C-alpha positions in Angstrom: 74.4 86.2 116.1 74.5 89.3 118.3 78.3 89.0 118.5 78.5 89.0 114.7 76.3 92.1 114.5 78.4 93.8 117.2 81.6 92.9 115.3 80.1 94.2 112.0 79.2 97.5 113.8 82.8 97.7 115.1 84.1 97.2 111.6 81.9 99.9 110.2 82.9 102.3 112.9 86.6 101.5 112.6 86.5 101.8 108.8 84.8 105.2 109.1 87.5 106.3 111.6 90.3 105.4 109.1 88.6 107.6 106.5 87.8 110.5 108.9 91.4 110.6 110.2 92.7 110.7 106.6 94.5 107.3 106.7 92.4 106.1 103.7 90.6 107.7 100.8 88.0 106.6 98.3 90.5 104.5 96.4 90.4 102.0 99.2 86.6 101.7 98.8 87.1 101.1 95.1 89.6 98.3 95.9 87.1 96.7 98.3 84.4 96.8 95.7 86.6 94.7 93.4 86.6 91.9 95.9 84.0 89.2 95.5 83.3 85.5 96.2 85.6 84.4 93.4 88.4 86.4 95.0 87.7 86.8 98.7 91.2 87.8 99.7 91.8 90.3 96.9 92.2 93.4 99.2 94.4 91.6 101.7 96.6 90.3 98.8 96.9 93.8 97.2 97.6 95.5 100.5 100.2 92.8 101.5 102.0 93.5 98.2 101.9 97.2 99.1 103.5 96.4 102.5 106.3 94.4 100.9 107.0 96.9 98.2 106.9 99.9 100.7 109.3 98.2 103.1 111.7 97.6 100.3 111.4 101.1 99.0 111.8 102.6 102.5 115.0 100.6 103.0 116.4 101.7 99.6 115.6 105.3 100.4 117.4 105.1 103.7 120.5 103.6 102.0 120.4 106.2 99.2 120.2 109.1 101.7 123.2 107.7 103.5 125.5 107.8 100.5 128.4 110.3 100.3 127.1 111.5 97.0 123.3 111.5 97.1 121.6 110.6 93.8 118.4 112.7 94.1 117.0 111.3 90.8 117.2 107.8 92.2 115.6 108.9 95.5 112.9 110.7 93.6 112.2 107.6 91.5 111.8 105.5 94.7 109.5 108.2 96.3 107.5 108.4 93.1 107.0 104.6 93.1 106.0 104.7 96.8 103.6 107.6 96.1 102.0 105.7 93.3 101.5 102.4 95.3 100.2 104.2 98.3 97.7 106.1 96.1 96.6 102.8 94.4 95.5 101.4 97.8 94.2 104.7 99.2 96.9 105.3 101.8 96.3 109.0 101.6 98.6 110.2 104.4 101.6 108.2 103.0 100.9 109.7 99.6 100.7 113.2 100.9 104.1 112.9 102.7 105.6 111.6 99.4 104.5 114.7 97.6 106.5 116.9 100.0 109.4 114.4 99.8 109.5 114.8 96.0 109.7 118.6 96.4 112.8 118.2 98.6 114.4 115.9 96.1 113.8 118.5 93.4 115.5 121.1 95.6 118.3 118.7 96.5 117.6 119.4 100.1 119.2 116.5 102.1 117.8 117.6 105.5 114.3 117.9 104.0 114.6 114.5 102.4 115.8 112.9 105.7 112.9 114.5 107.6 110.4 113.3 105.0 111.9 109.8 105.2 111.1 109.7 108.9 107.6 111.1 108.3 106.8 108.6 105.6 108.1 105.8 107.7 105.9 107.0 110.5 102.8 107.3 108.3 103.5 104.0 106.7 103.8 102.3 110.1 100.5 103.8 111.2 98.5 102.8 108.1 100.0 99.3 108.2 98.9 98.8 111.8 95.5 100.2 111.1 94.9 98.0 108.0 96.2 94.9 109.9 93.6 95.7 112.6 90.9 96.2 110.0 91.7 92.8 108.4 91.8 91.0 111.8 88.3 92.4 112.5 87.1 91.1 109.2 88.5 87.7 110.0 86.7 87.6 113.4 83.4 88.4 111.6 84.0 85.6 109.1 85.1 83.1 111.8 81.9 83.9 113.8 79.8 83.0 110.7 79.1 86.5 109.6 79.7 88.1 106.2 81.2 91.3 104.9 79.8 93.3 102.0 81.5 96.5 101.0 80.4 99.2 101.2 78.9 98.4 104.5 
């Protein structure tokens, strides 16, 4: 049982680190509080949908920025969607880059848009890795016979 307590401590510390470093905000806590025994995989399912949607949007943004004639309204619509979905799971750093991205769309600044696409890809990649690590830690706790109750 000591190993479960140790894993739970790791989970609490890791989760706190994600908030302290600005990867996640309180929206993620609210998402966790919606998870219960009747829907134990709720957060993983929602975040997995976020991953799938984000990767599609990032690909579409890259294609749109490569066009001869850039459609800034289309790009802005994709960025707006990415901003909304990142906000809904609490991916704060992705959301913040999207705000700047939208400003560059409004200015029709191709260089700014391209730079923001790289930044948003980077922040998305980081938060995806961090959340996957968080979920693996949760699985280890459950596999060891422990339980997880948010907030911890």
